[in-house]
PQR file with spaces between the fields and no chain letter, atoms N, CA, C, O and H, PARSE charges and radii, in Angstrom:
ATOM       1  N    GLU     1    -234.758   59.126 -100.364 -0.4000 1.5000
ATOM       2  CA   GLU     1    -234.850   60.546 -100.672 -0.0000 2.0000
ATOM       3  C    GLU     1    -233.504   61.233 -100.444  0.5500 1.7000
ATOM       4  O    GLU     1    -233.072   62.063 -101.245 -0.5500 1.4000
ATOM       5  N    GLN     2    -232.852   60.876  -99.344 -0.4000 1.5000
ATOM       6  CA   GLN     2    -231.559   61.492  -99.052 -0.0000 2.0000
ATOM       7  C    GLN     2    -230.521   61.084 -100.095  0.5500 1.7000
ATOM       8  O    GLN     2    -229.685   61.893 -100.498 -0.5500 1.4000
ATOM       9  H    GLN     2    -233.202   60.202  -98.693  0.4000 1.0000
ATOM      10  N    LEU     3    -230.578   59.852 -100.518 -0.4000 1.5000
ATOM      11  CA   LEU     3    -229.642   59.360 -101.529 -0.0000 2.0000
ATOM      12  C    LEU     3    -229.801   60.139 -102.835  0.5500 1.7000
ATOM      13  O    LEU     3    -228.814   60.488 -103.483 -0.5500 1.4000
ATOM      14  H    LEU     3    -231.257   59.195 -100.190  0.4000 1.0000
ATOM      15  N    LEU     4    -231.052   60.407 -103.215 -0.4000 1.5000
ATOM      16  CA   LEU     4    -231.303   61.168 -104.432 -0.0000 2.0000
ATOM      17  C    LEU     4    -230.794   62.598 -104.287  0.5500 1.7000
ATOM      18  O    LEU     4    -230.216   63.153 -105.222 -0.5500 1.4000
ATOM      19  H    LEU     4    -231.854   60.124 -102.689  0.4000 1.0000
ATOM      20  N    ARG     5    -231.006   63.191 -103.122 -0.4000 1.5000
ATOM      21  CA   ARG     5    -230.497   64.559 -102.894 -0.0000 2.0000
ATOM      22  C    ARG     5    -228.977   64.586 -102.980  0.5500 1.7000
ATOM      23  O    ARG     5    -228.398   65.499 -103.567 -0.5500 1.4000
ATOM      24  H    ARG     5    -231.476   62.741 -102.363  0.4000 1.0000
ATOM      25  N    ASP     6    -228.338   63.583 -102.394 -0.4000 1.5000
ATOM      26  CA   ASP     6    -226.868   63.516 -102.447 -0.0000 2.0000
ATOM      27  C    ASP     6    -226.377   63.351 -103.874  0.5500 1.7000
ATOM      28  O    ASP     6    -225.389   63.970 -104.269 -0.5500 1.4000
ATOM      29  H    ASP     6    -228.809   62.841 -101.917  0.4000 1.0000
ATOM      30  N    ALA     7    -227.059   62.524 -104.645 -0.4000 1.5000
ATOM      31  CA   ALA     7    -226.667   62.307 -106.037 -0.0000 2.0000
ATOM      32  C    ALA     7    -226.841   63.587 -106.852  0.5500 1.7000
ATOM      33  O    ALA     7    -225.989   63.920 -107.675 -0.5500 1.4000
ATOM      34  H    ALA     7    -227.862   62.021 -104.324  0.4000 1.0000
ATOM      35  N    LYS     8    -227.932   64.298 -106.629 -0.4000 1.5000
ATOM      36  CA   LYS     8    -228.157   65.563 -107.336 -0.0000 2.0000
ATOM      37  C    LYS     8    -227.089   66.587 -106.961  0.5500 1.7000
ATOM      38  O    LYS     8    -226.616   67.337 -107.814 -0.5500 1.4000
ATOM      39  H    LYS     8    -228.625   64.027 -105.960  0.4000 1.0000
ATOM      40  N    LYS     9    -226.717   66.615 -105.702 -0.4000 1.5000
ATOM      41  CA   LYS     9    -225.696   67.559 -105.233 -0.0000 2.0000
ATOM      42  C    LYS     9    -224.354   67.240 -105.890  0.5500 1.7000
ATOM      43  O    LYS     9    -223.645   68.138 -106.345 -0.5500 1.4000
ATOM      44  H    LYS     9    -227.102   66.006 -105.009  0.4000 1.0000
ATOM      45  N    LEU    10    -224.013   65.946 -105.933 -0.4000 1.5000
ATOM      46  CA   LEU    10    -222.763   65.535 -106.563 -0.0000 2.0000
ATOM      47  C    LEU    10    -222.767   65.887 -108.050  0.5500 1.7000
ATOM      48  O    LEU    10    -221.754   66.339 -108.583 -0.5500 1.4000
ATOM      49  H    LEU    10    -224.589   65.216 -105.564  0.4000 1.0000
ATOM      50  N    ALA    11    -223.880   65.684 -108.710 -0.4000 1.5000
ATOM      51  CA   ALA    11    -223.987   66.024 -110.130 -0.0000 2.0000
ATOM      52  C    ALA    11    -223.753   67.515 -110.344  0.5500 1.7000
ATOM      53  O    ALA    11    -223.040   67.913 -111.265 -0.5500 1.4000
ATOM      54  H    ALA    11    -224.704   65.316 -108.278  0.4000 1.0000
ATOM      55  N    ALA    12    -224.347   68.326 -109.499 -0.4000 1.5000
ATOM      56  CA   ALA    12    -224.186   69.777 -109.635 -0.0000 2.0000
ATOM      57  C    ALA    12    -222.743   70.197 -109.349  0.5500 1.7000
ATOM      58  O    ALA    12    -222.192   71.058 -110.034 -0.5500 1.4000
ATOM      59  H    ALA    12    -224.926   68.003 -108.750  0.4000 1.0000
ATOM      60  N    GLU    13    -222.139   69.582 -108.333 -0.4000 1.5000
ATOM      61  CA   GLU    13    -220.768   69.942 -107.959 -0.0000 2.0000
ATOM      62  C    GLU    13    -219.754   69.537 -109.026  0.5500 1.7000
ATOM      63  O    GLU    13    -218.738   70.209 -109.206 -0.5500 1.4000
ATOM      64  H    GLU    13    -222.587   68.882 -107.776  0.4000 1.0000
ATOM      65  N    THR    14    -220.021   68.459 -109.721 -0.4000 1.5000
ATOM      66  CA   THR    14    -219.070   67.958 -110.713 -0.0000 2.0000
ATOM      67  C    THR    14    -219.432   68.343 -112.139  0.5500 1.7000
ATOM      68  O    THR    14    -218.695   68.025 -113.072 -0.5500 1.4000
ATOM      69  H    THR    14    -220.846   67.912 -109.575  0.4000 1.0000
ATOM      70  N    GLY    15    -220.545   69.016 -112.316 -0.4000 1.5000
ATOM      71  CA   GLY    15    -220.947   69.454 -113.645 -0.0000 2.0000
ATOM      72  C    GLY    15    -221.401   68.316 -114.533  0.5500 1.7000
ATOM      73  O    GLY    15    -221.302   68.411 -115.756 -0.5500 1.4000
ATOM      74  H    GLY    15    -221.144   69.274 -111.558  0.4000 1.0000
ATOM      75  N    ARG    16    -221.898   67.242 -113.943 -0.4000 1.5000
ATOM      76  CA   ARG    16    -222.389   66.109 -114.719 -0.0000 2.0000
ATOM      77  C    ARG    16    -223.892   65.994 -114.530  0.5500 1.7000
ATOM      78  O    ARG    16    -224.474   66.622 -113.645 -0.5500 1.4000
ATOM      79  H    ARG    16    -221.979   67.165 -112.949  0.4000 1.0000
ATOM      80  N    THR    17    -224.500   65.189 -115.367 -0.4000 1.5000
ATOM      81  CA   THR    17    -225.932   64.969 -115.229 -0.0000 2.0000
ATOM      82  C    THR    17    -226.188   63.979 -114.098  0.5500 1.7000
ATOM      83  O    THR    17    -225.300   63.219 -113.710 -0.5500 1.4000
ATOM      84  H    THR    17    -224.027   64.679 -116.086  0.4000 1.0000
ATOM      85  N    LEU    18    -227.397   63.996 -113.583 -0.4000 1.5000
ATOM      86  CA   LEU    18    -227.780   63.038 -112.556 -0.0000 2.0000
ATOM      87  C    LEU    18    -227.670   61.618 -113.106  0.5500 1.7000
ATOM      88  O    LEU    18    -227.258   60.703 -112.393 -0.5500 1.4000
ATOM      89  H    LEU    18    -228.118   64.612 -113.898  0.4000 1.0000
ATOM      90  N    THR    19    -228.034   61.438 -114.355 -0.4000 1.5000
ATOM      91  CA   THR    19    -227.943   60.121 -114.989 -0.0000 2.0000
ATOM      92  C    THR    19    -226.498   59.629 -115.004  0.5500 1.7000
ATOM      93  O    THR    19    -226.242   58.459 -114.721 -0.5500 1.4000
ATOM      94  H    THR    19    -228.369   62.182 -114.934  0.4000 1.0000
ATOM      95  N    ALA    20    -225.559   60.504 -115.328 -0.4000 1.5000
ATOM      96  CA   ALA    20    -224.149   60.123 -115.374 -0.0000 2.0000
ATOM      97  C    ALA    20    -223.644   59.716 -113.994  0.5500 1.7000
ATOM      98  O    ALA    20    -222.889   58.753 -113.860 -0.5500 1.4000
ATOM      99  H    ALA    20    -225.767   61.455 -115.557  0.4000 1.0000
ATOM     100  N    VAL    21    -224.063   60.449 -112.978 -0.4000 1.5000
ATOM     101  CA   VAL    21    -223.655   60.125 -111.604 -0.0000 2.0000
ATOM     102  C    VAL    21    -224.202   58.757 -111.211  0.5500 1.7000
ATOM     103  O    VAL    21    -223.484   57.941 -110.633 -0.5500 1.4000
ATOM     104  H    VAL    21    -224.677   61.231 -113.088  0.4000 1.0000
ATOM     105  N    ILE    22    -225.458   58.510 -111.519 -0.4000 1.5000
ATOM     106  CA   ILE    22    -226.084   57.226 -111.180 -0.0000 2.0000
ATOM     107  C    ILE    22    -225.432   56.087 -111.957  0.5500 1.7000
ATOM     108  O    ILE    22    -225.201   55.014 -111.399 -0.5500 1.4000
ATOM     109  H    ILE    22    -226.041   59.173 -111.988  0.4000 1.0000
ATOM     110  N    GLU    23    -225.133   56.305 -113.241 -0.4000 1.5000
ATOM     111  CA   GLU    23    -224.471   55.274 -114.050 -0.0000 2.0000
ATOM     112  C    GLU    23    -223.101   54.924 -113.472  0.5500 1.7000
ATOM     113  O    GLU    23    -222.749   53.749 -113.367 -0.5500 1.4000
ATOM     114  H    GLU    23    -225.320   57.176 -113.694  0.4000 1.0000
ATOM     115  N    ASP    24    -222.332   55.944 -113.097 -0.4000 1.5000
ATOM     116  CA   ASP    24    -221.005   55.706 -112.527 -0.0000 2.0000
ATOM     117  C    ASP    24    -221.104   54.930 -111.214  0.5500 1.7000
ATOM     118  O    ASP    24    -220.327   54.006 -110.974 -0.5500 1.4000
ATOM     119  H    ASP    24    -222.618   56.899 -113.182  0.4000 1.0000
ATOM     120  N    ALA    25    -222.046   55.305 -110.379 -0.4000 1.5000
ATOM     121  CA   ALA    25    -222.220   54.618 -109.098 -0.0000 2.0000
ATOM     122  C    ALA    25    -222.630   53.161 -109.318  0.5500 1.7000
ATOM     123  O    ALA    25    -222.185   52.267 -108.599 -0.5500 1.4000
ATOM     124  H    ALA    25    -222.677   56.056 -110.574  0.4000 1.0000
ATOM     125  N    LEU    26    -223.467   52.939 -110.302 -0.4000 1.5000
ATOM     126  CA   LEU    26    -223.909   51.580 -110.608 -0.0000 2.0000
ATOM     127  C    LEU    26    -222.757   50.738 -111.151  0.5500 1.7000
ATOM     128  O    LEU    26    -222.638   49.560 -110.817 -0.5500 1.4000
ATOM     129  H    LEU    26    -223.829   53.666 -110.886  0.4000 1.0000
ATOM     130  N    ARG    27    -221.899   51.346 -111.997 -0.4000 1.5000
ATOM     131  CA   ARG    27    -220.738   50.627 -112.518 -0.0000 2.0000
ATOM     132  C    ARG    27    -219.815   50.200 -111.376  0.5500 1.7000
ATOM     133  O    ARG    27    -219.335   49.067 -111.348 -0.5500 1.4000
ATOM     134  H    ARG    27    -221.996   52.304 -112.269  0.4000 1.0000
ATOM     135  N    VAL    28    -219.575   51.108 -110.446 -0.4000 1.5000
ATOM     136  CA   VAL    28    -218.709   50.801 -109.308 -0.0000 2.0000
ATOM     137  C    VAL    28    -219.317   49.684 -108.466  0.5500 1.7000
ATOM     138  O    VAL    28    -218.613   48.765 -108.048 -0.5500 1.4000
ATOM     139  H    VAL    28    -219.965   52.028 -110.469  0.4000 1.0000
ATOM     140  N    ALA    29    -220.604   49.763 -108.222 -0.4000 1.5000
ATOM     141  CA   ALA    29    -221.277   48.751 -107.404 -0.0000 2.0000
ATOM     142  C    ALA    29    -221.238   47.387 -108.083  0.5500 1.7000
ATOM     143  O    ALA    29    -221.003   46.373 -107.425 -0.5500 1.4000
ATOM     144  H    ALA    29    -221.176   50.510 -108.562  0.4000 1.0000
ATOM     145  N    LEU    30    -221.463   47.355 -109.381 -0.4000 1.5000
ATOM     146  CA   LEU    30    -221.470   46.079 -110.098 -0.0000 2.0000
ATOM     147  C    LEU    30    -220.061   45.511 -110.241  0.5500 1.7000
ATOM     148  O    LEU    30    -219.883   44.294 -110.205 -0.5500 1.4000
ATOM     149  H    LEU    30    -221.654   48.179 -109.915  0.4000 1.0000
ATOM     150  N    ALA    31    -219.071   46.362 -110.402 -0.4000 1.5000
ATOM     151  CA   ALA    31    -217.686   45.892 -110.518 -0.0000 2.0000
ATOM     152  C    ALA    31    -217.247   45.228 -109.220  0.5500 1.7000
ATOM     153  O    ALA    31    -216.471   44.273 -109.254 -0.5500 1.4000
ATOM     154  H    ALA    31    -219.215   47.351 -110.431  0.4000 1.0000
ATOM     155  N    GLY    32    -217.720   45.706 -108.092 -0.4000 1.5000
ATOM     156  CA   GLY    32    -217.359   45.126 -106.809 -0.0000 2.0000
ATOM     157  C    GLY    32    -218.053   43.815 -106.540  0.5500 1.7000
ATOM     158  O    GLY    32    -217.636   43.074 -105.650 -0.5500 1.4000
ATOM     159  H    GLY    32    -218.351   46.481 -108.064  0.4000 1.0000
ATOM     160  N    LYS    33    -219.099   43.506 -107.278 -0.4000 1.5000
ATOM     161  CA   LYS    33    -219.870   42.289 -107.068 -0.0000 2.0000
ATOM     162  C    LYS    33    -219.378   41.117 -107.904  0.5500 1.7000
ATOM     163  O    LYS    33    -219.857   39.995 -107.737 -0.5500 1.4000
ATOM     164  H    LYS    33    -219.437   44.108 -108.001  0.4000 1.0000
ATOM     165  N    LYS    34    -218.430   41.361 -108.800 -0.4000 1.5000
ATOM     166  CA   LYS    34    -217.955   40.283 -109.659 -0.0000 2.0000
ATOM     167  C    LYS    34    -217.306   39.205 -108.808  0.5500 1.7000
ATOM     168  O    LYS    34    -216.463   39.485 -107.955 -0.5500 1.4000
ATOM     169  H    LYS    34    -218.041   42.272 -108.936  0.4000 1.0000
ATOM     170  N    GLN    35    -217.706   38.001 -109.050 -0.4000 1.5000
ATOM     171  CA   GLN    35    -217.151   36.865 -108.337 -0.0000 2.0000
ATOM     172  C    GLN    35    -215.854   36.441 -109.020  0.5500 1.7000
ATOM     173  O    GLN    35    -215.798   36.340 -110.246 -0.5500 1.4000
ATOM     174  H    GLN    35    -218.391   37.773 -109.742  0.4000 1.0000
ATOM     175  N    PRO    36    -214.825   36.196 -108.238 -0.5600 1.5000
ATOM     176  CA   PRO    36    -213.592   35.728 -108.874  0.2800 2.0000
ATOM     177  C    PRO    36    -213.814   34.360 -109.504  0.5500 1.7000
ATOM     178  O    PRO    36    -214.496   33.504 -108.941 -0.5500 1.4000
ATOM     179  N    SER    37    -213.238   34.175 -110.656 -0.4000 1.5000
ATOM     180  CA   SER    37    -213.396   32.898 -111.333 -0.0000 2.0000
ATOM     181  C    SER    37    -212.633   31.824 -110.568  0.5500 1.7000
ATOM     182  O    SER    37    -211.711   32.112 -109.805 -0.5500 1.4000
ATOM     183  H    SER    37    -212.684   34.870 -111.113  0.4000 1.0000
ATOM     184  N    GLU    38    -213.035   30.602 -110.791 -0.4000 1.5000
ATOM     185  CA   GLU    38    -212.359   29.499 -110.127 -0.0000 2.0000
ATOM     186  C    GLU    38    -210.900   29.497 -110.524  0.5500 1.7000
ATOM     187  O    GLU    38    -210.557   29.636 -111.698 -0.5500 1.4000
ATOM     188  H    GLU    38    -213.784   30.368 -111.411  0.4000 1.0000
ATOM     189  N    LYS    39    -210.056   29.341 -109.539 -0.4000 1.5000
ATOM     190  CA   LYS    39    -208.631   29.314 -109.827 -0.0000 2.0000
ATOM     191  C    LYS    39    -208.277   27.960 -110.404  0.5500 1.7000
ATOM     192  O    LYS    39    -208.699   26.915 -109.908 -0.5500 1.4000
ATOM     193  H    LYS    39    -210.334   29.228 -108.585  0.4000 1.0000
ATOM     194  N    SER    40    -207.503   28.009 -111.450 -0.4000 1.5000
ATOM     195  CA   SER    40    -207.048   26.761 -112.045 -0.0000 2.0000
ATOM     196  C    SER    40    -205.529   26.729 -111.976  0.5500 1.7000
ATOM     197  O    SER    40    -204.877   27.760 -111.814 -0.5500 1.4000
ATOM     198  H    SER    40    -207.161   28.858 -111.852  0.4000 1.0000
ATOM     199  N    ASP    41    -204.988   25.548 -112.100 -0.4000 1.5000
ATOM     200  CA   ASP    41    -203.538   25.433 -112.118 -0.0000 2.0000
ATOM     201  C    ASP    41    -203.007   26.171 -113.329  0.5500 1.7000
ATOM     202  O    ASP    41    -203.588   26.126 -114.414 -0.5500 1.4000
ATOM     203  H    ASP    41    -205.518   24.710 -112.231  0.4000 1.0000
ATOM     204  N    PHE    42    -201.913   26.836 -113.127 -0.4000 1.5000
ATOM     205  CA   PHE    42    -201.312   27.614 -114.195 -0.0000 2.0000
ATOM     206  C    PHE    42    -199.930   27.057 -114.471  0.5500 1.7000
ATOM     207  O    PHE    42    -199.128   26.909 -113.550 -0.5500 1.4000
ATOM     208  H    PHE    42    -201.441   26.871 -112.246  0.4000 1.0000
ATOM     209  N    PHE    43    -199.646   26.752 -115.704 -0.4000 1.5000
ATOM     210  CA   PHE    43    -198.353   26.219 -116.084 -0.0000 2.0000
ATOM     211  C    PHE    43    -197.630   27.261 -116.913  0.5500 1.7000
ATOM     212  O    PHE    43    -198.153   27.731 -117.924 -0.5500 1.4000
ATOM     213  H    PHE    43    -200.298   26.872 -116.453  0.4000 1.0000
ATOM     214  N    LEU    44    -196.438   27.620 -116.492 -0.4000 1.5000
ATOM     215  CA   LEU    44    -195.613   28.565 -117.223 -0.0000 2.0000
ATOM     216  C    LEU    44    -194.405   27.809 -117.755  0.5500 1.7000
ATOM     217  O    LEU    44    -193.532   27.417 -116.981 -0.5500 1.4000
ATOM     218  H    LEU    44    -196.013   27.239 -115.671  0.4000 1.0000
ATOM     219  N    PRO    45    -194.344   27.601 -119.054 -0.5600 1.5000
ATOM     220  CA   PRO    45    -193.203   26.861 -119.593  0.2800 2.0000
ATOM     221  C    PRO    45    -191.922   27.670 -119.455  0.5500 1.7000
ATOM     222  O    PRO    45    -191.925   28.888 -119.633 -0.5500 1.4000
ATOM     223  N    THR    46    -190.850   26.999 -119.143 -0.4000 1.5000
ATOM     224  CA   THR    46    -189.547   27.651 -119.034 -0.0000 2.0000
ATOM     225  C    THR    46    -188.581   26.987 -120.008  0.5500 1.7000
ATOM     226  O    THR    46    -188.779   25.842 -120.416 -0.5500 1.4000
ATOM     227  H    THR    46    -190.848   26.009 -118.998  0.4000 1.0000
ATOM     228  N    PHE    47    -187.567   27.702 -120.363 -0.4000 1.5000
ATOM     229  CA   PHE    47    -186.597   27.213 -121.322 -0.0000 2.0000
ATOM     230  C    PHE    47    -185.201   27.450 -120.776  0.5500 1.7000
ATOM     231  O    PHE    47    -184.999   28.352 -119.962 -0.5500 1.4000
ATOM     232  H    PHE    47    -187.407   28.631 -120.031  0.4000 1.0000
ATOM     233  N    GLY    48    -184.262   26.673 -121.201 -0.4000 1.5000
ATOM     234  CA   GLY    48    -182.884   26.870 -120.792 -0.0000 2.0000
ATOM     235  C    GLY    48    -182.447   25.801 -119.816  0.5500 1.7000
ATOM     236  O    GLY    48    -182.921   24.665 -119.852 -0.5500 1.4000
ATOM     237  H    GLY    48    -184.427   25.941 -121.862  0.4000 1.0000
ATOM     238  N    MET    49    -181.545   26.183 -118.953 -0.4000 1.5000
ATOM     239  CA   MET    49    -180.914   25.245 -118.039 -0.0000 2.0000
ATOM     240  C    MET    49    -181.828   24.846 -116.886  0.5500 1.7000
ATOM     241  O    MET    49    -181.573   23.836 -116.230 -0.5500 1.4000
ATOM     242  H    MET    49    -181.160   27.105 -118.923  0.4000 1.0000
ATOM     243  N    GLY    50    -182.853   25.588 -116.631 -0.4000 1.5000
ATOM     244  CA   GLY    50    -183.731   25.278 -115.503 -0.0000 2.0000
ATOM     245  C    GLY    50    -183.234   25.988 -114.255  0.5500 1.7000
ATOM     246  O    GLY    50    -182.043   25.963 -113.945 -0.5500 1.4000
ATOM     247  H    GLY    50    -183.059   26.409 -117.164  0.4000 1.0000
ATOM     248  N    GLY    51    -184.134   26.604 -113.560 -0.4000 1.5000
ATOM     249  CA   GLY    51    -183.755   27.295 -112.331 -0.0000 2.0000
ATOM     250  C    GLY    51    -183.217   28.685 -112.597  0.5500 1.7000
ATOM     251  O    GLY    51    -183.112   29.127 -113.741 -0.5500 1.4000
ATOM     252  H    GLY    51    -185.102   26.624 -113.811  0.4000 1.0000
ATOM     253  N    LEU    52    -182.880   29.357 -111.519 -0.4000 1.5000
ATOM     254  CA   LEU    52    -182.363   30.719 -111.598 -0.0000 2.0000
ATOM     255  C    LEU    52    -180.854   30.725 -111.749  0.5500 1.7000
ATOM     256  O    LEU    52    -180.164   29.785 -111.354 -0.5500 1.4000
ATOM     257  H    LEU    52    -182.965   28.998 -110.590  0.4000 1.0000
ATOM     258  N    MET    53    -180.367   31.793 -112.321 -0.4000 1.5000
ATOM     259  CA   MET    53    -178.922   31.988 -112.372 -0.0000 2.0000
ATOM     260  C    MET    53    -178.424   32.225 -110.958  0.5500 1.7000
ATOM     261  O    MET    53    -179.169   32.751 -110.132 -0.5500 1.4000
ATOM     262  H    MET    53    -180.927   32.557 -112.642  0.4000 1.0000
ATOM     263  N    PRO    54    -177.202   31.858 -110.658 -0.5600 1.5000
ATOM     264  CA   PRO    54    -176.651   32.119 -109.325  0.2800 2.0000
ATOM     265  C    PRO    54    -176.687   33.610 -109.015  0.5500 1.7000
ATOM     266  O    PRO    54    -176.334   34.435 -109.857 -0.5500 1.4000
ATOM     267  N    GLY    55    -177.111   33.945 -107.817 -0.4000 1.5000
ATOM     268  CA   GLY    55    -177.148   35.338 -107.387 -0.0000 2.0000
ATOM     269  C    GLY    55    -178.436   36.064 -107.716  0.5500 1.7000
ATOM     270  O    GLY    55    -178.588   37.224 -107.333 -0.5500 1.4000
ATOM     271  H    GLY    55    -177.399   33.274 -107.133  0.4000 1.0000
ATOM     272  N    VAL    56    -179.364   35.435 -108.407 -0.4000 1.5000
ATOM     273  CA   VAL    56    -180.624   36.082 -108.769 -0.0000 2.0000
ATOM     274  C    VAL    56    -181.626   35.885 -107.640  0.5500 1.7000
ATOM     275  O    VAL    56    -181.909   34.762 -107.222 -0.5500 1.4000
ATOM     276  H    VAL    56    -179.240   34.493 -108.718  0.4000 1.0000
ATOM     277  N    ASP    57    -182.154   37.007 -107.157 -0.4000 1.5000
ATOM     278  CA   ASP    57    -183.186   36.990 -106.116 -0.0000 2.0000
ATOM     279  C    ASP    57    -184.414   37.668 -106.694  0.5500 1.7000
ATOM     280  O    ASP    57    -184.417   38.885 -106.882 -0.5500 1.4000
ATOM     281  H    ASP    57    -181.924   37.919 -107.496  0.4000 1.0000
ATOM     282  N    LEU    58    -185.454   36.904 -106.977 -0.4000 1.5000
ATOM     283  CA   LEU    58    -186.651   37.459 -107.607 -0.0000 2.0000
ATOM     284  C    LEU    58    -187.405   38.409 -106.686  0.5500 1.7000
ATOM     285  O    LEU    58    -188.267   39.154 -107.151 -0.5500 1.4000
ATOM     286  H    LEU    58    -185.452   35.915 -106.824  0.4000 1.0000
ATOM     287  N    ASP    59    -187.105   38.402 -105.407 -0.4000 1.5000
ATOM     288  CA   ASP    59    -187.748   39.320 -104.462 -0.0000 2.0000
ATOM     289  C    ASP    59    -187.055   40.667 -104.415  0.5500 1.7000
ATOM     290  O    ASP    59    -187.553   41.585 -103.762 -0.5500 1.4000
ATOM     291  H    ASP    59    -186.404   37.797 -105.029  0.4000 1.0000
ATOM     292  N    ASN    60    -185.923   40.814 -105.085 -0.4000 1.5000
ATOM     293  CA   ASN    60    -185.173   42.064 -105.080 -0.0000 2.0000
ATOM     294  C    ASN    60    -185.174   42.624 -106.496  0.5500 1.7000
ATOM     295  O    ASN    60    -184.300   42.304 -107.302 -0.5500 1.4000
ATOM     296  H    ASN    60    -185.519   40.068 -105.615  0.4000 1.0000
ATOM     297  N    SER    61    -186.161   43.462 -106.789 -0.4000 1.5000
ATOM     298  CA   SER    61    -186.325   43.957 -108.162 -0.0000 2.0000
ATOM     299  C    SER    61    -185.172   44.856 -108.599  0.5500 1.7000
ATOM     300  O    SER    61    -184.816   44.862 -109.777 -0.5500 1.4000
ATOM     301  H    SER    61    -186.871   43.722 -106.134  0.4000 1.0000
ATOM     302  N    ALA    62    -184.583   45.613 -107.680 -0.4000 1.5000
ATOM     303  CA   ALA    62    -183.475   46.491 -108.048 -0.0000 2.0000
ATOM     304  C    ALA    62    -182.265   45.668 -108.470  0.5500 1.7000
ATOM     305  O    ALA    62    -181.623   45.976 -109.474 -0.5500 1.4000
ATOM     306  H    ALA    62    -184.872   45.608 -106.723  0.4000 1.0000
ATOM     307  N    ALA    63    -181.950   44.621 -107.705 -0.4000 1.5000
ATOM     308  CA   ALA    63    -180.827   43.761 -108.056 -0.0000 2.0000
ATOM     309  C    ALA    63    -181.102   43.016 -109.359  0.5500 1.7000
ATOM     310  O    ALA    63    -180.199   42.825 -110.174 -0.5500 1.4000
ATOM     311  H    ALA    63    -182.472   44.372 -106.889  0.4000 1.0000
ATOM     312  N    LEU    64    -182.337   42.603 -109.550 -0.4000 1.5000
ATOM     313  CA   LEU    64    -182.706   41.912 -110.776 -0.0000 2.0000
ATOM     314  C    LEU    64    -182.529   42.832 -111.983  0.5500 1.7000
ATOM     315  O    LEU    64    -182.047   42.397 -113.029 -0.5500 1.4000
ATOM     316  H    LEU    64    -183.071   42.759 -108.888  0.4000 1.0000
ATOM     317  N    LEU    65    -182.911   44.082 -111.844 -0.4000 1.5000
ATOM     318  CA   LEU    65    -182.734   45.051 -112.923 -0.0000 2.0000
ATOM     319  C    LEU    65    -181.254   45.255 -113.223  0.5500 1.7000
ATOM     320  O    LEU    65    -180.863   45.341 -114.387 -0.5500 1.4000
ATOM     321  H    LEU    65    -183.302   44.435 -110.994  0.4000 1.0000
ATOM     322  N    ASP    66    -180.425   45.334 -112.176 -0.4000 1.5000
ATOM     323  CA   ASP    66    -178.991   45.475 -112.369 -0.0000 2.0000
ATOM     324  C    ASP    66    -178.427   44.303 -113.165  0.5500 1.7000
ATOM     325  O    ASP    66    -177.609   44.490 -114.066 -0.5500 1.4000
ATOM     326  H    ASP    66    -180.743   45.264 -111.231  0.4000 1.0000
ATOM     327  N    ILE    67    -178.874   43.086 -112.823 -0.4000 1.5000
ATOM     328  CA   ILE    67    -178.392   41.899 -113.526 -0.0000 2.0000
ATOM     329  C    ILE    67    -178.820   41.938 -114.994  0.5500 1.7000
ATOM     330  O    ILE    67    -178.029   41.630 -115.886 -0.5500 1.4000
ATOM     331  H    ILE    67    -179.538   42.934 -112.091  0.4000 1.0000
ATOM     332  N    MET    68    -180.075   42.319 -115.239 -0.4000 1.5000
ATOM     333  CA   MET    68    -180.564   42.360 -116.616 -0.0000 2.0000
ATOM     334  C    MET    68    -179.849   43.423 -117.423  0.5500 1.7000
ATOM     335  O    MET    68    -179.541   43.207 -118.595 -0.5500 1.4000
ATOM     336  H    MET    68    -180.718   42.570 -114.515  0.4000 1.0000
ATOM     337  N    GLU    69    -179.582   44.568 -116.815 -0.4000 1.5000
ATOM     338  CA   GLU    69    -178.898   45.631 -117.529 -0.0000 2.0000
ATOM     339  C    GLU    69    -177.437   45.274 -117.766  0.5500 1.7000
ATOM     340  O    GLU    69    -176.865   45.677 -118.778 -0.5500 1.4000
ATOM     341  H    GLU    69    -179.833   44.743 -115.863  0.4000 1.0000
ATOM     342  N    ALA    70    -176.824   44.527 -116.856 -0.4000 1.5000
ATOM     343  CA   ALA    70    -175.430   44.121 -117.030 -0.0000 2.0000
ATOM     344  C    ALA    70    -175.288   43.214 -118.241  0.5500 1.7000
ATOM     345  O    ALA    70    -174.259   43.236 -118.917 -0.5500 1.4000
ATOM     346  H    ALA    70    -177.289   44.199 -116.034  0.4000 1.0000
ATOM     347  N    ASP    71    -176.310   42.420 -118.521 -0.4000 1.5000
ATOM     348  CA   ASP    71    -176.267   41.543 -119.692 -0.0000 2.0000
ATOM     349  C    ASP    71    -176.298   42.327 -120.996  0.5500 1.7000
ATOM     350  O    ASP    71    -175.893   41.813 -122.039 -0.5500 1.4000
ATOM     351  H    ASP    71    -177.146   42.403 -117.973  0.4000 1.0000
ATOM     352  N    ASP    72    -176.776   43.570 -120.947 -0.4000 1.5000
ATOM     353  CA   ASP    72    -176.872   44.404 -122.151 -0.0000 2.0000
ATOM     354  C    ASP    72    -175.578   45.182 -122.410  0.5500 1.7000
ATOM     355  O    ASP    72    -175.397   45.724 -123.500 -0.5500 1.4000
ATOM     356  H    ASP    72    -177.105   43.988 -120.101  0.4000 1.0000
ATOM     357  N    ASP    73    -174.680   45.244 -121.426 -0.4000 1.5000
ATOM     358  CA   ASP    73    -173.444   46.012 -121.582 -0.0000 2.0000
ATOM     359  C    ASP    73    -172.532   45.325 -122.580  0.5500 1.7000
ATOM     360  O    ASP    73    -172.257   44.132 -122.447 -0.5500 1.4000
ATOM     361  H    ASP    73    -174.828   44.804 -120.540  0.4000 1.0000
ATOM     362  N    PRO    74    -172.058   46.059 -123.580 -0.5600 1.5000
ATOM     363  CA   PRO    74    -171.179   45.457 -124.589  0.2800 2.0000
ATOM     364  C    PRO    74    -169.738   45.397 -124.141  0.5500 1.7000
ATOM     365  O    PRO    74    -168.864   45.205 -124.986 -0.5500 1.4000
ATOM     366  N    VAL    75    -169.438   45.547 -122.881 -0.4000 1.5000
ATOM     367  CA   VAL    75    -168.045   45.594 -122.375 -0.0000 2.0000
ATOM     368  C    VAL    75    -167.328   44.326 -122.558  0.5500 1.7000
ATOM     369  O    VAL    75    -166.160   44.217 -122.184 -0.5500 1.4000
ATOM     370  H    VAL    75    -170.148   45.704 -122.194  0.4000 1.0000
C-alpha cells in the first residue's frame, strides 16, 4: 500500500501517469537483473610493426592525444 502511495505521489510530482512511473521502475529493475554474458577471448588484429611506438603510454590520454595531433601537423 505504501509503495502504491509513493508511486502515485511521484506521478503527481512529475506530471506523469501512474502507469508511466510503474513502467519506468520496472525497466530499471529488469535492466539491473541482466546477467552478464559469458566472457570469451577477444582477439584484436593489429597491423604494422607490432607494439607501441617509442614514448607512447596508453595510460596517459593527454600525451597520446599530443602524439596523434603531432602526426597531423604538416610542418
